[in-house]
C-alpha positions in Angstrom: 1.0 -291.3 -49.0 -1.3 -288.8 -47.6 -0.9 -285.1 -46.8 -1.8 -282.8 -44.3 -3.3 -278.9 -44.9 -1.9 -276.3 -43.0 -2.9 -272.9 -42.1 0.7 -271.8 -43.0 1.0 -273.4 -46.6 -3.4 -271.9 -47.2 -2.9 -268.0 -48.1 -6.3 -268.0 -47.6 -6.2 -268.9 -43.8 -3.1 -267.2 -42.7 -3.4 -265.7 -39.7 -0.3 -263.6 -38.0 1.2 -260.3 -37.2 0.2 -259.0 -40.9 -3.3 -259.9 -40.0 -4.0 -257.2 -37.2 -5.3 -254.2 -38.5 -5.4 -250.7 -36.6 -7.7 -248.7 -37.8 -6.3 -244.9 -37.7 -8.3 -241.7 -36.6 -11.9 -242.0 -37.5 -11.9 -244.9 -40.0 -13.2 -247.2 -37.5 -16.4 -245.1 -36.8 -17.2 -245.1 -40.4 -16.5 -249.0 -40.6 -18.8 -249.3 -37.5 -21.2 -246.3 -37.5 -24.0 -248.2 -35.5 -21.5 -248.7 -32.5 -21.5 -245.0 -32.2 -24.9 -243.5 -33.4 -26.6 -246.6 -32.9 -28.1 -247.0 -36.3 -27.9 -245.5 -39.8 -31.5 -245.0 -40.3 -33.4 -241.8 -39.5 -32.6 -242.4 -35.7 -29.1 -242.1 -36.5 -29.1 -239.5 -38.9 -30.9 -237.3 -36.5 -28.3 -237.8 -34.0 -25.7 -236.2 -35.8 -27.6 -232.8 -35.8 -28.5 -233.8 -31.6 -24.2 -234.1 -31.5 -23.8 -231.3 -32.5 -26.2 -229.1 -30.4 -25.6 -230.9 -27.4 -21.7 -229.1 -27.6 -23.7 -225.9 -28.1 -26.0 -226.5 -25.4 -23.0 -227.3 -23.2 -21.6 -223.9 -23.7 -24.9 -222.6 -22.4 -24.7 -224.9 -19.4 -22.0 -223.0 -18.3 -23.1 -219.5 -19.3 -21.1 -218.9 -22.2 -23.9 -219.0 -24.8 -27.4 -218.0 -25.0 -28.6 -218.5 -28.7 -28.2 -221.7 -30.9 -29.3 -221.5 -34.7 -30.0 -224.8 -36.6 -30.4 -224.3 -40.8 -31.5 -226.8 -42.6 -30.2 -226.2 -45.9 -31.7 -226.9 -49.5 -28.2 -229.0 -50.1 -29.2 -231.3 -47.6 -26.8 -230.1 -45.1 -27.2 -229.1 -41.8 -25.5 -225.9 -39.7 -25.3 -225.5 -36.2 -24.3 -221.9 -35.0 -23.8 -221.1 -31.6 -22.5 -217.9 -30.0 -20.1 -219.3 -27.4 -16.5 -219.4 -26.9 -15.4 -221.1 -30.1 -13.4 -224.1 -30.2 -9.7 -223.4 -29.3 -7.8 -222.6 -32.3 -4.3 -222.8 -31.0 -2.1 -225.4 -31.6 -2.0 -228.7 -30.1 0.4 -230.9 -28.4 -0.6 -233.3 -31.5 1.3 -231.6 -33.8 -2.4 -229.6 -35.3 -4.7 -226.9 -34.2 -7.1 -227.8 -31.0 -10.1 -227.5 -33.3 -8.6 -230.3 -36.0 -8.3 -232.6 -32.8 -11.7 -232.5 -31.6 -12.9 -232.9 -34.8 -10.5 -236.0 -35.9 -9.9 -237.4 -32.5 -11.8 -239.8 -30.8 -12.2 -239.0 -26.8 -10.9 -235.8 -27.1 -12.2 -232.5 -26.3 -13.0 -230.2 -23.4 -15.9 -232.4 -21.8 -12.9 -234.2 -19.6 -11.8 -231.2 -18.1 -13.8 -230.0 -15.1 -12.8 -226.8 -15.2 -14.2 -225.9 -19.0 -17.4 -227.8 -18.3 -19.0 -228.0 -15.0 -21.7 -230.4 -16.5 -21.7 -232.0 -19.6 -23.6 -234.7 -22.0 -20.5 -235.1 -23.7 -18.8 -237.6 -21.6 -17.5 -239.8 -24.4 -15.9 -237.1 -26.4 -16.9 -238.7 -29.9 -19.9 -236.2 -30.8 -18.5 -233.8 -33.2 -15.6 -236.2 -34.4 -18.4 -238.8 -35.4 -20.4 -236.3 -37.1 -16.8 -235.6 -38.8 -16.4 -239.0 -39.8 -20.0 -239.8 -41.0 -20.3 -236.7 -43.5 -19.1 -236.4 -46.7 -18.2 -232.9 -46.7 -18.0 -230.7 -43.1 -17.1 -227.4 -42.8 -16.0 -225.7 -39.3 -15.9 -221.5 -38.7 -14.9 -220.3 -36.0 -15.1 -216.9 -34.0 -12.7 -216.4 -31.3 -9.9 -213.7 -30.1 -11.2 -211.5 -32.7 -10.2 -213.7 -35.8 -12.4 -216.0 -37.9 -10.7 -219.8 -38.6 -12.4 -222.2 -41.1 -11.5 -225.8 -41.9 -13.1 -228.5 -44.2 -13.3 -231.8 -44.0 -14.1 -234.9 -46.7 -15.5 -238.2 -45.1 -13.7 -237.2 -41.6 -10.6 -236.0 -43.6 -9.0 -232.4 -43.2 -9.1 -231.2 -46.9 -6.3 -228.4 -45.6 -5.0 -227.2 -42.5 -7.3 -224.3 -40.2 -7.0 -221.2 -41.7 -7.3 -217.8 -40.3 -9.5 -215.8 -42.6 -9.8 -212.1 -41.5 -10.8 -210.0 -38.1 -14.4 -210.8 -36.5 -15.9 -209.1 -33.4 -18.0 -212.2 -33.3 -17.5 -215.0 -31.2 -19.4 -218.7 -31.6 -19.0 -221.7 -33.5 -20.7 -222.9 -37.1 -20.9 -226.6 -37.9 -22.1 -227.5 -41.3 -22.1 -231.0 -42.5 -23.6 -233.1 -45.5 -24.2 -236.6 -44.1 -22.7 -239.3 -46.2 -25.1 -241.3 -48.7 -22.7 -244.2 -48.3 -23.5 -244.8 -44.4 -27.3 -243.3 -44.2 -28.4 -245.6 -47.3 -32.1 -245.4 -45.9 -32.1 -241.4 -45.8 -30.3 -238.6 -45.7 -33.3 -236.0 -45.5 -33.5 -234.4 -42.1 -37.3 -234.2 -40.7 -38.0 -230.5 -39.4 -40.8 -231.6 -37.1 -38.2 -234.3 -35.1 -35.4 -232.0 -35.1 -38.2 -229.1 -33.4 -39.1 -231.4 -31.2 -35.9 -231.9 -29.5 -34.8 -228.6 -29.6 -38.3 -227.5 -27.7 -37.3 -229.6 -25.2 -33.4 -228.4 -25.0 -35.1 -224.7 -24.7 -37.4 -226.0 -21.9 -34.5 -227.6 -20.0 -32.4 -224.4 -20.2 -34.2 -221.3 -19.0 -33.1 -218.4 -21.2 -31.3 -220.3 -23.8 -32.8 -219.3 -27.6 -32.9 -222.5 -30.1 -34.3 -221.3 -33.4 -34.5 -223.8 -36.4 -35.1 -223.1 -39.9 -35.5 -225.0 -42.8 -34.5 -223.1 -45.9 -36.3 -226.4 -48.1 -39.7 -225.0 -47.1 -39.3 -222.1 -45.4 -40.9 -223.4 -42.0 -39.0 -222.1 -38.9 -39.7 -222.2 -35.3 -38.0 -220.8 -32.1 -38.3 -221.8 -28.8 -37.3 -219.4 -25.2 -39.0 -220.5 -22.1 -38.3 -218.5 -19.2 -40.6 -221.3 -16.9 -37.8 -223.9 -17.8 -39.6 -227.3 -17.0 -42.5 -226.0 -15.6 -43.6 -224.4 -18.5 -42.6 -228.3 -19.9 -45.3 -229.7 -17.9 -47.7 -226.8 -18.8 -47.1 -227.4 -22.1 -47.6 -231.6 -22.1 -50.7 -230.9 -20.2 -52.2 -228.2 -22.3 -54.9 -230.6 -23.8 -56.0 -232.4 -20.8 -57.4 -232.0 -17.7 -55.4 -231.2 -14.7 -56.1 -232.8 -11.4 -54.5 -230.5 -9.7 -54.5 -226.5 -9.7 -50.4 -226.0 -9.3 -47.7 -227.9 -10.4 -45.4 -229.6 -7.8 -42.0 -228.1 -8.1 -38.8 -228.4 -6.7 -35.3 -228.2 -7.2 -31.8 -228.6 -5.5 -28.4 -227.9 -6.3 -25.1 -228.9 -4.4 -21.5 -228.6 -5.2 -21.6 -231.0 -7.9 -25.3 -231.7 -8.9 -28.4 -230.4 -9.7 -31.5 -231.9 -9.3 -35.0 -230.4 -10.6 -38.1 -231.9 -11.2 -41.9 -230.8 -12.3 -45.2 -232.9 -11.9 -48.7 -232.4 -12.7 -51.3 -235.3 -12.9 -54.2 -234.9 -15.0 -57.7 -236.8 -15.3 -56.3 -239.3 -17.9 -55.2 -243.1 -17.7 -51.4 -242.2 -19.1 -47.8 -241.8 -17.7 -45.7 -239.1 -19.5 -42.4 -239.1 -17.4 -39.4 -237.1 -19.4 -35.9 -237.7 -17.6 -32.7 -235.8 -18.8 -29.5 -235.6 -17.5 -27.4 -232.9 -18.4 -29.8 -231.8 -21.0 -29.8 -235.9 -22.9 -33.1 -237.1 -22.8 -32.8 -240.6 -21.4 -35.6 -241.9 -23.2 -34.7 -245.5 -21.3 -34.6 -244.3 -17.9 -31.9 -245.3 -15.5 -31.0 -244.9 -11.9 -32.4 -241.4 -11.8 -35.7 -242.6 -13.1 -35.7 -245.8 -10.6 -34.9 -243.7 -7.5 -37.8 -241.1 -8.4 -40.3 -243.7 -9.0 -39.5 -245.8 -5.6 -39.8 -242.3 -3.9 -43.2 -241.3 -5.5 -44.3 -245.0 -4.4 -42.9 -244.4 -1.0 -44.6 -241.2 -0.6 -48.1 -241.9 -2.2 -48.1 -245.3 0.2 -46.7 -243.0 3.6 -49.2 -240.2 2.9 -52.0 -242.8 1.9 -51.4 -245.1 5.2 -52.1 -241.8 7.5 -55.1 -240.5 5.7 -56.8 -244.1 6.0 -57.3 -244.4 1.8 -55.6 -247.9 2.4 -55.6 -250.8 5.1 -52.3 -251.8 6.7 -52.1 -255.0 4.3 -52.2 -253.2 1.2 -49.9 -250.6 -1.1 -49.7 -249.0 -3.9 -47.6 -250.3 -6.7 -45.4 -248.1 -8.6 -47.7 -248.2 -11.7 -50.8 -247.1 -9.4 -49.4 -244.0 -8.2 -48.1 -242.6 -11.8 -51.3 -243.3 -13.9 -52.3 -239.2 -15.4 -48.7 -238.4 -14.1 -46.9 -236.0 -16.4 -43.6 -235.2 -14.9 -40.2 -233.9 -15.9 -36.8 -235.0 -14.2 -33.6 -233.2 -15.0 -30.2 -233.7 -13.3 -26.9 -232.3 -13.9 -23.9 -234.5 -12.8 -20.4 -234.3 -13.6 -19.5 -237.7 -14.9 -22.8 -239.1 -16.3 -22.3 -243.0 -17.1 -25.0 -243.4 -20.5 -25.2 -246.9 -21.7 -23.6 -246.4 -25.3 -22.9 -243.1 -27.3 -27.0 -242.9 -27.8 -27.0 -241.9 -24.2 -30.5 -243.7 -23.7 -30.3 -244.6 -20.2 -28.3 -243.6 -16.8 -25.9 -246.4 -15.5 -24.6 -244.1 -12.2 -25.5 -246.4 -9.5 -25.0 -244.0 -6.9 -27.8 -241.7 -8.7 -30.7 -243.7 -7.5 -30.4 -243.3 -3.8 -29.6 -239.5 -4.0 -32.5 -238.9 -6.2 -35.1 -241.0 -4.1 -33.6 -239.1 -0.6 -34.1 -236.0 -2.4 -37.5 -236.9 -3.8 -39.2 -238.6 -1.2 -38.3 -235.3 1.1 -40.0 -232.9 -1.3 -42.8 -235.4 -2.3 -43.4 -235.9 1.4 -43.2 -232.6 2.8 -45.6 -231.2 -0.3 -48.6 -234.0 0.5 -48.4 -232.5 4.4 -48.4 -229.0 3.4 -51.1 -229.4 0.8 -54.0 -232.2 2.0 -56.6 -231.7 -0.4 -54.4 -231.7 -3.7 -52.6 -234.9 -2.2 -56.0 -236.5 -1.3 -57.3 -236.1 -4.8 -54.0 -237.6 -6.2 -54.1 -240.6 -3.6 -57.8 -241.0 -4.3 -56.7 -241.7 -8.4 -54.1 -244.2 -7.1 -56.8 -246.0 -5.3 -58.9 -246.3 -8.2 -56.4 -247.4 -10.3 -55.2 -249.9 -7.8 -58.7 -251.5 -7.7 -58.4 -252.1 -11.8 -54.6 -253.3 -11.2 -55.3 -257.1 -10.7 -57.9 -257.1 -13.8 -55.3 -255.6 -16.2 -52.4 -257.8 -14.6 -54.2 -261.0 -15.3 -54.9 -259.9 -19.0 -51.2 -258.8 -19.3 -50.1 -262.4 -17.9 -51.8 -263.7 -20.3 -50.5 -261.6 -23.4 -47.4 -263.3 -22.6 -48.5 -267.1 -22.7 -48.8 -267.1 -26.3 -50.1 -271.0 -26.5 -52.8 -270.0 -23.9 -54.2 -266.6 -26.0 -54.3 -268.9 -29.3 -56.3 -271.9 -28.0 -58.5 -269.4 -26.5 -58.8 -266.3 -28.4 -57.1 -266.8 -32.1 -59.0 -269.6 -33.5 -62.0 -268.5 -36.0 -60.5 -264.9 -35.4 -57.0 -264.6 -36.5 -56.0 -266.7 -40.1 -52.5 -267.0 -39.5 -49.7 -267.2 -42.0 -47.3 -270.0 -42.4 -44.1 -268.4 -41.9 -42.6 -267.7 -38.7 -40.1 -265.0 -39.4 -41.7 -262.0 -38.0 -39.6 -260.1 -41.0 -41.5 -261.9 -43.8 -45.1 -261.7 -42.2 -47.6 -259.1 -42.3 -51.1 -258.6 -40.6 -53.6 -257.1 -42.6 -56.2 -255.9 -39.6 -59.5 -255.6 -41.4 -62.9 -254.1 -40.6 -65.6 -256.8 -40.6 -66.2 -260.4 -41.6 -67.6 -259.6 -45.3 -64.2 -257.6 -46.0 -62.4 -260.6 -43.6 -63.6 -263.1 -46.0 -62.4 -261.6 -49.3 -59.0 -260.8 -47.7 -58.7 -264.3 -46.4 -59.5 -265.6 -49.9 -57.1 -262.9 -51.5 -54.0 -263.4 -49.1 -51.0 -265.2 -49.6 -51.3 -267.8 -47.1 -47.5 -268.2 -46.8 -46.7 -264.2 -45.3 -50.1 -262.8 -44.8 -52.2 -262.8 -41.8 -55.9 -261.6 -41.6 -57.4 -260.4 -38.6 -61.2 -258.9 -39.1 -62.6 -256.8 -36.1 -66.0 -256.7 -35.5 -67.2 -253.2 -35.4 -65.5 -250.5 -33.5 -63.0 -251.2 -30.8 -63.4 -249.3 -27.5 -61.9 -245.6 -27.6 -58.9 -246.5 -25.2 -58.5 -242.7 -24.4 -61.3 -242.9 -22.3 -61.0 -245.8 -20.5 -58.7 -247.4 -18.0 -56.5 -250.4 -19.2 -58.7 -252.7 -17.1 -61.3 -252.2 -19.0 -59.5 -252.0 -22.4 -58.3 -255.2 -21.5 -61.6 -256.6 -21.1 -62.7 -255.7 -24.7 -62.5 -259.0 -27.0 -61.4 -257.3 -30.2 -58.7 -255.5 -28.1 -58.1 -259.4 -26.6 -57.8 -260.5 -30.0 -55.1 -257.5 -31.2 -52.9 -257.8 -28.5 -52.8 -261.8 -28.8 -52.1 -261.5 -32.6 -49.9 -258.8 -32.2 -47.5 -260.0 -29.7 -45.2 -258.3 -27.7 -47.6 -257.2 -24.6 -48.7 -254.0 -24.0 -47.5 -251.5 -21.6 -44.4 -249.4 -23.1 -42.3 -250.8 -20.1 -43.5 -254.4 -20.0 -43.5 -254.6 -24.0 -41.1 -256.5 -25.7 -40.8 -255.6 -29.7 -38.8 -258.4 -30.1 -41.7 -260.9 -29.3 -43.8 -259.0 -32.1 -45.0 -261.7 -34.9 -45.1 -259.7 -37.6 -42.9 -256.6 -38.8 -45.9 -255.7 -41.2 -49.2 -254.5 -39.5 -51.5 -252.9 -42.0 -54.6 -251.2 -40.9 -57.0 -251.9 -43.9 -60.3 -250.1 -43.6 -63.4 -248.8 -45.4 -63.0 -245.1 -47.3 -65.9 -243.8 -45.6 -66.8 -241.9 -42.2 -67.3 -245.6 -40.5 -63.9 -246.9 -41.6 -62.0 -243.5 -40.6 -63.3 -243.8 -37.4 -62.3 -247.3 -36.9 -58.9 -246.5 -37.9 -58.8 -243.8 -35.6 -59.4 -245.9 -33.1 -56.8 -248.5 -33.8 -53.9 -245.6 -33.9 -55.0 -244.4 -30.5 -55.1 -247.8 -29.3 -51.6 -248.4 -30.7 -50.0 -245.0 -30.0 -51.3 -245.5 -25.9 -50.4 -249.1 -25.7 -48.0 -250.7 -28.4 -45.8 -247.3 -29.3 -43.0 -249.7 -29.9 -44.8 -251.0 -32.7 -44.8 -247.4 -34.3 -41.4 -246.7 -33.1 -40.0 -249.8 -35.0 -41.5 -248.5 -38.2 -44.0 -251.9 -38.3 -47.5 -249.9 -38.1 -49.2 -249.2 -41.9 -52.4 -247.9 -43.4 -53.3 -249.4 -46.3 -54.5 -247.3 -49.2 -57.1 -249.3 -51.3 -58.2 -247.5 -54.4 -60.9 -245.0 -53.8 -62.1 -245.2 -57.3 -62.6 -247.7 -60.1 -63.1 -246.6 -64.0 -64.4 -248.9 -66.7 -64.9 -248.0 -70.0 -66.0 -250.7 -72.2 -64.2 -254.1 -70.9 -61.3 -252.0 -69.5 -61.0 -251.7 -66.0 -58.9 -249.2 -63.7 -58.2 -248.3 -60.0 -57.1 -245.1 -58.8 -56.0 -244.2 -55.5 -57.3 -240.5 -55.0 -58.7 -237.3 -56.2 -55.4 -236.7 -57.9 -55.3 -240.2 -59.9 -58.7 -239.6 -60.8 -58.0 -235.8 -62.3 -55.0 -237.5 -63.9 -56.9 -240.1 -65.5 -60.1 -237.8 -66.7 -57.4 -235.1 -68.3 -56.0 -237.8 -70.6 -59.1 -239.0 -71.5 -60.0 -235.8 -72.2 -57.0 -235.2 -74.3 -58.1 -237.6 -76.4 -61.9 -237.5 -76.8 -62.6 -233.4 -76.2 -61.7 -230.1 -77.8 -62.0 -227.0 -76.4 -63.3 -223.4 -77.5 -61.8 -220.2 -76.0 -63.5 -217.0 -77.5 -64.9 -218.6 -80.4 -60.8 -219.8 -81.2 -60.8 -223.8 -81.1 -57.1 -224.4 -80.0 -55.1 -227.1 -81.6 -54.3 -230.5 -80.2 -50.9 -229.3 -78.9 -52.6 -226.3 -77.1 -54.9 -228.3 -75.8 -52.8 -230.7 -74.3 -50.1 -228.1 -73.0 -53.5 -226.3 -71.2 -54.5 -229.7 -69.5 -50.9 -230.5 -68.4 -51.1 -227.0 -66.6 -54.4 -227.8 -65.1 -53.0 -231.1 -63.7 -50.2 -229.2 -62.2 -52.3 -226.4 -61.3 -54.5 -228.6 -59.1 -51.3 -230.2 -57.3 -50.1 -227.1 -57.0 -53.0 -225.5 -55.0 -53.3 -228.5 -52.7 -49.8 -228.1 -51.3 -50.2 -224.0 -50.9 -53.5 -224.5 -49.5 -51.8 -226.7 -46.6 -48.8 -224.2 -46.5 -51.5 -221.0 -45.8 -54.5 -223.5 -43.9 -56.9 -221.9 -46.6 -59.2 -223.8 -48.8 -58.0 -224.6 -52.2 -60.7 -221.8 -53.1 -59.6 -219.5 -50.9 -56.0 -219.8 -52.0 -56.5 -219.6 -55.8 -58.2 -216.4 -54.7 -55.6 -215.4 -52.3 -53.0 -215.6 -55.1 -55.2 -213.4 -57.5 -54.7 -210.9 -54.6 -51.0 -211.6 -54.9 -50.8 -211.5 -57.9 -53.3 -208.2 -58.8 -51.3 -206.3 -56.1 -48.0 -206.7 -57.4 -47.3 -207.2 -54.0 -44.1 -209.2 -54.6 -42.8 -206.7 -56.8 -43.3 -203.3 -54.4 -44.6 -204.6 -50.9 -47.6 -202.3 -50.9 -49.4 -203.4 -48.0 -52.4 -201.2 -48.6 -52.9 -202.3 -52.1 -52.7 -206.1 -51.1 -54.9 -205.7 -48.3 -57.4 -204.2 -50.6 -57.3 -206.8 -52.9 -57.7 -209.5 -50.5 -60.7 -207.8 -49.5 -62.0 -207.8 -52.7 -61.2 -211.6 -53.7 -62.0 -212.6 -49.9 -65.1 -210.7 -49.2 -66.2 -213.3 -46.2 -62.4 -212.3 -44.3 -61.1 -209.6 -42.9 -57.4 -209.0 -43.6 -54.9 -207.0 -41.6 -50.9 -206.9 -42.2 -48.8 -206.6 -38.5 -45.7 -205.5 -38.2 -43.2 -205.1 -35.5 -40.0 -204.3 -34.8 -39.4 -207.3 -32.8 -41.3 -209.4 -34.6 -41.5 -210.4 -38.3 -44.4 -209.5 -40.6 -47.7 -211.2 -40.5 -50.7 -211.5 -42.7 -53.9 -212.2 -40.4 -56.6 -213.2 -42.2 -59.7 -213.9 -40.4 -63.2 -215.4 -41.4 -66.2 -212.4 -40.6 -68.0 -215.2 -38.8 -65.2 -215.6 -36.8 -65.0 -219.5 -37.3 -61.1 -219.4 -38.0 -58.0 -217.1 -38.4 -54.8 -217.8 -39.9 -51.6 -216.0 -40.0 -49.2 -216.3 -42.3 -45.3 -214.7 -42.4 -45.1 -212.2 -45.3 -41.7 -214.3 -45.9 -44.2 -216.8 -47.1 -45.1 -215.5 -49.9 -41.6 -215.6 -51.3 -41.2 -219.2 -51.3 -40.6 -221.0 -54.8 -44.2 -222.9 -54.1 -46.0 -219.7 -54.7 -43.9 -218.4 -57.4 -44.2 -221.5 -59.4 -48.1 -221.5 -58.5 -48.3 -217.6 -60.1 -46.2 -219.3 -63.2 -48.8 -221.7 -63.8 -52.0 -219.3 -63.0 -50.7 -217.4 -66.1 -50.3 -220.3 -68.4 -53.8 -221.3 -67.7 -55.0 -217.8 -67.4 -57.1 -218.2 -71.0 -60.2 -220.4 -69.0 -60.9 -217.5 -67.0 -62.7 -216.2 -70.3 -65.9 -217.9 -71.8 -64.9 -221.5 -72.7 -66.9 -224.0 -74.3 -65.6 -227.9 -74.1 -66.9 -230.4 -76.9 -66.4 -234.4 -77.3 -65.2 -235.0 -80.6 -67.8 -235.7 -83.3 -70.5 -235.2 -81.1 -72.7 -231.9 -80.3 -72.2 -232.7 -76.4 -70.9 -229.9 -74.8 -70.0 -227.5 -71.3 -69.0 -224.4 -70.9 -67.4 -222.5 -68.0 -65.6 -219.5 -67.4 -63.0 -220.6 -64.4 -60.3 -222.9 -64.9 -61.3 -224.5 -61.3 -64.5 -225.6 -63.5 -62.7 -227.6 -66.2 -62.2 -230.9 -64.2 -65.9 -230.8 -63.1 -67.0 -230.4 -66.9 -65.0 -233.1 -68.3 -66.0 -235.6 -65.6 -69.9 -234.3 -66.6 -69.4 -234.9 -70.6 -67.5 -238.3 -69.7 -70.2 -239.9 -67.8 -71.8 -241.8 -70.7 -68.7 -243.6 -71.7 -66.9 -244.7 -68.2 -68.3 -246.2 -65.5 -67.0 -244.6 -62.4 -67.6 -246.0 -59.0 -66.5 -244.6 -55.7 -65.4 -247.5 -53.4 -66.9 -247.4 -49.7 -66.4 -250.5 -48.4 -63.6 -253.2 -48.5 -66.4 -255.5 -48.8 -67.1 -254.1 -52.2 -64.4 -255.9 -54.3 -64.0 -259.5 -54.3 -61.0 -261.0 -53.5 -59.0 -261.1 -56.8 -60.0 -257.0 -56.5 -58.6 -256.8 -53.1 -55.4 -258.3 -53.8 -54.7 -256.6 -57.3 -55.4 -253.2 -55.4 -54.5 -253.5 -51.6 -52.6 -256.2 -50.8 -49.9 -257.3 -53.5 -46.9 -256.1 -52.3 -45.8 -255.4 -55.9 -48.9 -253.0 -57.0 -50.4 -252.2 -53.6 -49.8 -248.7 -51.8 -49.2 -248.4 -48.1 -48.5 -245.4 -45.7 -46.1 -246.1 -42.8 -47.0 -244.4 -39.2 -44.4 -242.6 -37.7 -43.9 -240.0 -34.7 -41.7 -237.2 -35.5 -43.2 -235.0 -32.5 -44.5 -237.5 -29.7 -45.5 -234.6 -27.6 -47.8 -232.9 -30.4 -49.5 -236.2 -31.0 -50.2 -237.0 -27.3 -51.8 -233.4 -27.6 -53.9 -234.0 -31.0 -54.7 -237.7 -29.4 -56.2 -236.0 -26.2 -58.0 -233.3 -28.1 -59.7 -235.7 -30.4 -60.3 -238.9 -28.8 -60.2 -237.5 -25.3 -62.9 -235.3 -23.3 -62.2 -232.3 -24.4 -65.2 -231.3 -26.0 -64.6 -227.5 -26.9 -61.0 -228.6 -28.0 -62.7 -230.6 -30.2 -64.9 -228.4 -31.8 -62.3 -225.8 -32.5 -60.7 -228.3 -34.3 -63.2 -229.4 -36.4 -64.2 -225.4 -36.8 -61.0 -224.5 -38.2 -60.2 -227.4 -40.4 -63.6 -228.3 -41.4 -62.9 -226.3 -44.4 -59.9 -229.1 -45.9 -62.5 -231.9 -45.8 -63.0 -233.5 -48.9 -65.1 -236.6 -49.9 -67.4 -236.3 -46.7 -70.1 -238.9 -47.0 -73.3 -237.1 -46.0 
């Protein structure tokens, strides 16, 4: 007799009322954090800070707060301190304090009360409670009604009830939280630059609000306060560009339940930068307000162009035509914004599109009518863009037809891999046929593709899109990478490789080609960077051969470490006639290696060269400034140690004390906050300099068992002496071209996933990156000259 299986008799498949689980409080957030912050990667980590700061800015929107301080603490936590009204501490109908309700209940907060907040970015009411849920530790301190209240939470659960700890004259709230590494497995380290970029935006959007971020880990600090609002924002973005029009077009309209504000200016470049915000939330993915503005801009430009006989009746501008070279900030405030998800990247309110379109068209049309000369400059630029549009559109269409491209462009250019899953595939973009041949022979044919480029690709910073797409190397790049071009039409799901690796020579030409490629990806394929798919290969700079043994060294520091290891085994040193023991010599060499690393790091902090930094630290020690803060003695010592510079300490009541060092020839100037001298790195460097102080005396380095010697009287001469003595016994080769390596060497040093070193390309501050690309790759000759003059002294391994 056969038996039938039944779910009721199988405990593994039982599905009953007991199977339905209700996740209380913040448990659902910890179970599915991506639903609330988008991702548990770096973007989600920083989103925690944005949520807390947005609450403080909402207080500012209501006129209750004018100062926000964000601190990145050494223990990895972050605190946000504002001088707003403070979260209510009274008992709530839930049976706990109102503060605890805000911190432990989803969809709870004052943002739903129109009387408390006219405009707010926190419509979902889950912000600070989500931060609490995803933090291993959170402490809140509230200054309200003359009392201080505190409470601590662990993983979203209160450790105790809200406590009254004493009186105060302050007001405001401090939220300090430590992200939970169980949730954020990729990283729990905050990026100062990424956060500072966001807070600069917030300061632009809120006149009179001072936002300060302090990094206790590195002593970095930035403070933002802009009285010009979004006009200052546009000026900042256009700072490194050539404006097409002298003034910024600005309009603001306020109603009982809305505020619309827009500032825009055109420049001579080819890129559009439109920053949109809703209640201070950066809507990076746009939405109905952006759609309304674009429609209004296109309509106004078409109307005026027809009236000025710049267009024929049967032709018209597309939206893209009128946005080339546009820098625009659109900021709106509405009472009940509807965002797509908690990350608030896109506005969904359908009624907003028509409201923005009507308002924007009215002010743009009026401006064009009152300023015909400016209007003609803008419209003539749009005409030029339109004339190039057809060629660009054809090229874009080709990138979408992958089969056509592969049959016409890729054969003979791209050596593709066998795997089809992009997550398993890598694309090496290499310089020239020589390196391409070695790379093709070396690669893993299943997962690694090779695209050799012929010569230098077009500098897209100086070329319009149609010209860029006519370039054969760029066409090959677009076809190989997939996804298309242009942020609006780019489809990241069609990228064919999740590791795109730039592998160029270690000489000036290689650096130039790498920069041109980075410019291309930043301007036309930025989603590749934003998704973390772009990398730079780090092939070794040196190969050292001793006898039959070969070793590859990736950089100068690796070479120094190798030479010091060699010196430890093969040399001895005599200082003032006394030969050091093996142990003392080993210790001294170890200190020298540490000294080089510290000098390099400190030089970057001070923006001085290595040698200038070394003399600077000598002046700090000699003047005993850290012990007695004697400015006069410090400046006198600096003038002695840095005779090619002038030095001055400036102290003001309303600003931090600054040391100003300027080259006598005026080539460069640096400003060093005096508090920087109290950093841990400075103390460590001073300690190391004391440990290597014996090398300031006359010393002689000798190869053991020989009469070969080299002498010196300063620590920085030691590595040079070691290198001189080692020459007869080792062959040191500096690689300049990848073509100098055979396939086996290239695989071992640059392509083997187990051994290679890669740098991931990321953009923490898109505006700053845009300015640097404009300065270094655009038409700003004077800006580029200034950059080179100020930073040329940091250049190493210059090929002359």
